[in-house]
N, C-alpha and C positions, 0 to 999 in steps of 0.2 A: 649313573644309577646302578645299584647292585641288586640283581634279581636272583633268588634262590628257588630251585625246584625241590620241594621237601616232602617226604612222607616216610614214616618209619617202615612201612610195608614195602617189600620188594615186589617187582613185577607189575607196578601200577602205571608204568610208562614214563617215568621221570626222564630217562635218557633220551627217548624219542622226542619228548616235548622240548627238552633243553636244546637239542641239536636243531630241530626245526624252527624253534623260536629264534635261536641265534642266527640261523641262515636268513630268516625273514627280516630280522633287524639289519643284517648286512645288506640286503636287497634295497633297503631304504637309505643306503649310503651312510649308515651310522657305524662308527667304529666300535668294535666290540670284541671281547675275548670270552671264550667258554672255558671254565675251570672244571675239570673232571675230578671231583673230590671222592669218588667212589673207588675203593681199593680194587674192585674188579676191572676198572678202566674200560668200560664198554664204549664210551665216547672216543677214547683214544684208539681202540680197535676199529671203530667205524671210520675214523679219520685215515687210518692206515690202508684201508681197502683201495681207495682211489687217490690217496695223498691229497685229499680235498683241501683246496685253498680258499674256500669261501670266507673263512674267518680264522683268527688265531685260536689255538686251543692248547691248554696246559694240563698236565696230570699232576695233581697234588693230593695224594691220599692221606697225608698226615694232617695234624691240626694246623689250620690256616692262621697265619700271622696277620693281625688286624692292620698293622702298618703297611705290609706288602699289598694287601688287598686295597687299601685306601690309595696307595700309590698307583695301582693299576686303574682304579676308578678315575684318577686324575688324567690318565693317558688315553682312556677309552670313554666313549659315550655310555656304553653299557658293559657291565660284567655279569655274565650268566653263570651260575654255579649249579652243577648237577650234584646234589648232596647225596651222601651214602644212605642206605637203608639203616634201620634201627635207630634207637635214641642213644646218642653217644656224645662224648665231649666235642667231637669234630662238628657234629650237627649243631650243637649249642653254640659253639664258637662262630659258625657260619651265620646263624640267626642274629648273633650279637652285633654284626656289622652289615646286615642285610637291610635294604630299603623296602623291598617287596618280596614277600614269601608267597609262592604259588604252590598250593597243595592239591595235587591231582587226586581225584577220586573216581573210581569206576562205580557205576550204578548197581551195586550189589550190597546186600545187607552185611555180608562178611567183611567187605572192604570198608564200609562205613564204620562198623564196629571197631575194626582194627586201627582206624585213624584217630580214635579218641586219645590215645597216648601222644600222638603228634600234636594235636590241638592243645592238650594240656601243657606240653612243653612250650609251645609257642606263647600261650597265655602267661606262663611263668616268665619268659623272656620279656614280654611286653610290660611287666611290672617295673622293670628298670630301663626298658627301651620303649616308651609309649608311642613313639613315632613309627614303630615297625608296622608296615601295612601288610595285611594278610588277605589273600583271595583264594577261594576254593575254585577248582577247575574241574568240570565234569569231563571225564576222559573215557574213551572206549565205549561211548554210548551206542547202543544198537538202534539205528533209526527205524521208525515206523513200527515200534513195539510199545506195549503198555509200560514195560519197565523203563524204556527210554523216555517216555513222556513223564513218568513219575520221578525221574532222577532228581530234579531240582527240589521237589518236596522232601525227598529222602535225605538230602544233605543239609536241609535247613535246621536239623536238630543241633548243629554246632553253633548256630547264631553268629555266623561270620558272613562277610560279603561273598557272593557267588558271581564269578565272571559271567557275563552274558554269552560270550563265545563258548562253544562246546566242540570237543573233538570226538568224532565217531570212530567206530571199529571199522577200518577200511584196509583192504589189501595193499593199497598204495603205500601206506606207512611202513608195512613190513618189507615190501619189495625195495623201497628206497633205502632203508637201513641196511639191508643185505648187500645192496649195490654200492654202499659207501657214499651216498649223496643225500641231499635233503629231498623232501617230497616235492618241493617247488622245482628242483632240477629234474627229478624223475618223471613227474607227471604234472606240468605246470597248469594245465586246464582242469585238473581233477577236483572233486569236492574236497578231498583231503587237503590239497594245497590252499584252497579258498578258506577252509576252516583255520588253518595256521595263520594265514594272512589276516583274518578277522581277529584272531587272538592277539597277534602282534600289534595291530592297529589299536585295539582296546587298551593294551598296556601302555602304548606310547601316548595316545591322545585321550583315553578315558572312554572312547566310544568304539564299539565293534564296527568292522567294515560291513556295510550293508550290501552283501552280495549273495548271502546264502538263501535268502527267501524264507518261505514257510517251512514248517516241519517236513522233513523228507519222509514220505509215506510209500516209498517204492517197495518196502518189505511188507510181508503179511502183518496184520495187526498183532496177532499172537504167533510166536514162533517157538517150537519145542525142539530142543537139541536132540539129535538122533541118539538112539541107544548105542552105547559104546560096544565095539566089537572086541572079542578076546584079543589081548595083546596091545590094545590101544594105549598109547603113551599120552598122559595128561600133562600138557604144558600150556603156557600163556598163549602161544601162537599156534596151537594145534586146532585146526578148524573142524576136526572130526567129532568133537564133543565139547559142550559147555560154552562155546563161543560161536557167534554167527558173524560171518564176514560179508560185507556188501561187495559184490564183484564190480570193479570199475571197467568201463569200456577200454579196449586197447587204445592207447594213444602213443604217439611218437615220444621216445625218451631222448630228449636232446641234451642230457646232462654232460655228455662228453664234449659238448661245444660251449657249455655255459659255466661261468665261474660260480654261480649261485644255484 
């Protein structure tokens, strides 16, 4: 099966999703390869930090050849492709031989608006590839907030299937990426790890893993980002403004002893 993580907008978490999904598939004893099709090579850089051996990974920033991908699909149970940002010939070629396209969306109006081009491109591809399955994935949801609870309603505007599994904005994802490991390696008992495992289970079986329970309400119902201080740098991972991170309890990080 060929799974592509696709969105024309950068900074929506495609690489984090691709890496952790690949690691979760490998933990199920499924053979898989991750193809980093982004010229930036973020997944390759992640792999180099610890020379992570959890799964095979290839960097292919040029247009992918359908024959080569189909050959890989015959040798592996799953091929996961981290697609580049922007609408390009590379992304169109990837979708042309993809079985399942996962489109991550953060619950913000700007990200939903910017995703319309991606959805239009996918629907164009479906005209000559009607068996292309497409699923929206709510990513970086802020738990326990009104925005988080309204996330699903916000993305229904695209009239596409929405995965039941959701990934929240959690420190463990960032720390794991920095350490060159998956979140299951870094913090196996964390909520972040359980969310990824639920996503993987839903993709493999069609039903999410029933471990997350009810909506996480550990945060205040309404949360306001602090006023930025002079000199604040605004980035995807800057917790000082615009993003709220749920702190995880300190847990043992056994990734140096684990292959996954």
